[in-house]
C-alpha positions in Angstrom: 90.1 154.6 122.5 88.6 157.4 124.5 86.1 157.4 127.6 83.0 158.9 126.2 83.5 156.3 123.5 83.7 153.4 126.0 80.8 154.8 128.7 78.5 154.4 124.7 79.8 151.4 123.7 78.1 150.0 127.6 75.3 152.0 127.1 74.5 150.4 124.1 75.4 146.9 125.5 73.1 147.0 128.6 70.5 148.8 126.2 70.2 145.4 123.5 71.0 143.6 126.6 67.3 144.9 128.7 65.6 144.8 125.4 66.3 141.1 124.4 65.2 140.3 127.8 61.9 141.5 128.1 61.1 140.0 124.4 61.8 137.0 126.3 59.5 137.4 128.8 56.8 138.0 126.3 57.2 134.8 124.5 55.5 132.0 126.3 56.4 128.5 124.8 59.7 127.2 125.5 60.6 127.1 122.3 60.2 130.9 121.5 62.2 131.2 124.6 64.8 128.7 123.2 65.2 130.9 120.0 65.6 134.6 121.6 68.1 133.1 124.3 70.1 132.1 121.5 69.5 135.2 120.2 70.5 137.0 123.2 73.9 135.4 123.9 74.4 135.7 120.0 73.9 139.5 119.8 75.6 139.8 123.4 78.7 138.0 122.0 79.1 140.2 119.3 78.8 143.4 121.7 81.3 141.9 123.5 83.4 141.1 121.0 83.2 144.6 119.5 84.3 145.9 122.8 87.3 143.6 123.7 88.8 144.8 119.8 89.0 148.3 120.8 90.6 147.2 123.9 93.4 145.2 122.4 97.0 147.1 123.2 98.3 147.1 119.4 101.3 148.1 118.5 102.7 150.1 115.3 99.0 149.7 113.7 100.3 150.8 110.2 97.9 150.7 107.6 99.0 148.2 104.4 101.5 149.3 102.1 101.2 147.9 98.8 102.7 150.5 96.7 105.7 149.8 94.6 106.3 146.5 92.2 108.3 143.1 91.9 111.6 143.6 90.6 113.2 141.1 88.7 116.7 140.7 90.6 119.0 140.7 87.9 118.3 144.5 87.2 120.6 146.1 89.3 123.6 143.9 88.5 123.3 144.8 85.1 122.5 148.1 85.4 126.1 148.0 86.9 127.6 145.7 84.0 126.0 147.8 81.5 127.2 151.3 83.3 123.6 152.6 83.6 123.8 153.4 87.3 122.3 156.5 86.3 119.2 154.8 85.0 118.0 153.0 88.8 115.0 154.2 90.8 116.3 156.8 92.6 113.4 155.0 95.2 115.5 151.7 95.4 118.4 153.8 97.7 118.6 153.1 100.8 121.4 154.6 101.6 124.4 157.1 100.3 127.7 158.2 101.6 129.9 160.6 100.6 133.5 161.5 101.9 136.4 163.6 101.5 139.5 161.3 100.5 142.6 162.5 99.9 144.9 159.1 100.5 146.4 157.0 97.6 145.3 153.7 98.6 142.0 152.2 99.5 141.3 149.4 100.9 138.2 147.9 100.9 136.7 145.5 103.7 133.1 144.0 104.2 133.5 141.5 108.1 131.0 138.6 107.1 129.8 139.3 103.7 131.4 136.2 102.8 127.6 134.1 104.2 124.5 135.2 102.0 126.2 138.3 100.7 125.2 141.5 99.0 126.9 142.1 96.3 129.3 145.0 96.2 131.1 146.5 92.9 133.6 149.2 93.2 134.0 151.4 90.0 137.7 153.6 89.1 136.2 157.1 88.2 138.0 159.6 86.2 135.5 162.6 87.2 136.3 161.9 90.9 139.5 163.1 92.1 139.6 163.2 96.4 135.8 161.6 96.8 134.6 158.0 97.2 130.6 157.5 97.6 129.1 154.6 98.4 125.5 153.8 97.2 123.2 151.2 99.0 120.3 149.7 96.5 117.7 147.6 97.4 114.4 146.9 95.1 111.1 146.1 96.8 110.3 143.2 99.3 107.1 141.7 99.2 105.6 139.4 102.3 101.7 138.0 101.7 101.3 141.2 98.6 102.1 143.8 101.5 105.8 145.8 100.7 107.5 145.7 104.3 110.6 147.0 102.4 111.2 149.8 104.7 111.2 147.5 107.8 114.5 145.7 106.9 117.4 147.2 108.2 120.3 148.3 105.9 124.0 147.9 105.4 126.3 150.6 107.1 129.0 152.0 105.7 132.3 153.8 107.2 136.0 155.2 106.4 138.8 155.8 108.7 141.7 156.6 107.1 142.4 154.4 104.0 140.0 152.0 105.3 136.6 152.1 103.9 134.3 149.3 105.8 130.6 148.3 104.7 128.5 145.9 107.0 125.5 144.7 105.7 122.8 144.4 108.5 122.4 141.8 111.1 119.4 138.9 110.7 116.4 140.2 112.2 112.7 138.8 112.9 110.4 141.2 111.5 106.6 140.4 112.7 103.3 141.5 111.1 100.1 141.1 110.3 97.8 141.2 107.4 93.9 141.4 108.0 92.0 140.5 105.1 88.1 140.2 104.2 86.2 136.9 105.0 85.7 134.4 102.3 81.5 135.4 101.5 82.7 138.7 101.3 85.8 138.0 99.1 83.3 136.1 96.4 81.7 139.6 95.4 84.9 142.1 96.1 87.1 140.6 93.4 89.7 139.6 95.9 91.0 136.1 95.3 89.1 133.5 97.1 91.8 132.2 98.8 93.6 135.4 99.8 96.5 134.3 98.3 99.1 137.2 97.7 102.6 137.2 96.2 105.8 137.0 98.2 108.9 138.4 96.5 112.4 139.0 98.0 114.8 142.0 97.2 117.7 142.6 95.7 120.7 144.5 97.4 123.8 145.9 96.0 126.5 148.2 97.0 128.1 150.6 94.4 131.1 152.7 95.5 132.9 155.3 93.1 136.7 156.0 93.8 138.8 158.4 91.8 140.7 156.6 88.8 144.3 157.3 90.9 143.8 155.7 94.0 144.9 152.0 94.3 142.1 150.1 95.5 142.7 146.9 97.3 139.4 144.9 97.9 139.0 140.9 99.3 136.7 139.1 96.4 136.1 136.4 98.8 133.9 138.9 100.4 131.8 139.4 97.7 133.6 142.9 96.3 134.3 142.8 92.5 135.7 145.6 90.4 133.4 146.7 87.7 135.1 146.0 84.4 137.0 143.0 85.7 
């Protein structure tokens, strides 16, 4: 907050405090003094709360993002099984890697993917000759109605010689705050009276395309499957 704005708040605080003090002195009876002292304390509390709010060290302050829609989990799986990957919304792509590949064999590894696995599908394509393609898909994640998809880390892929390694991200705590209207305001704003919003966990999938000519080795215990098998 700028220094000029801070000074303005301070001046306003002093003016209101002095004004209330003068009004109290003009009251002759004790009841009137009690009412105005209560009013004085109330107004001062409000001003102090406002002043403190502007000085709070809020980091990573972002506007609420309710964009996107919750998507049923099977949509990615069904797209792979039905050969309709081209129909998946491009907004679900979280990462893509293309590698030039001249080898005749490919070993695909996914260390650590045996616990809370991400589905990994491998498809051999006639149209590919000297290229390996990896695409990471993720449908939106909503927490209390807020889209937090971009706060979730994404998997990584790396090709070294004839070994393609896919690593899922390490578990990460994401902390965020949601501000909502007070109960009396929600009665007239059309929002849920109790402020209840939905949570929706995303579905993730990694799709790997390799040339038909390549002999592929996978470990099914690590959540890797061949399309069509």
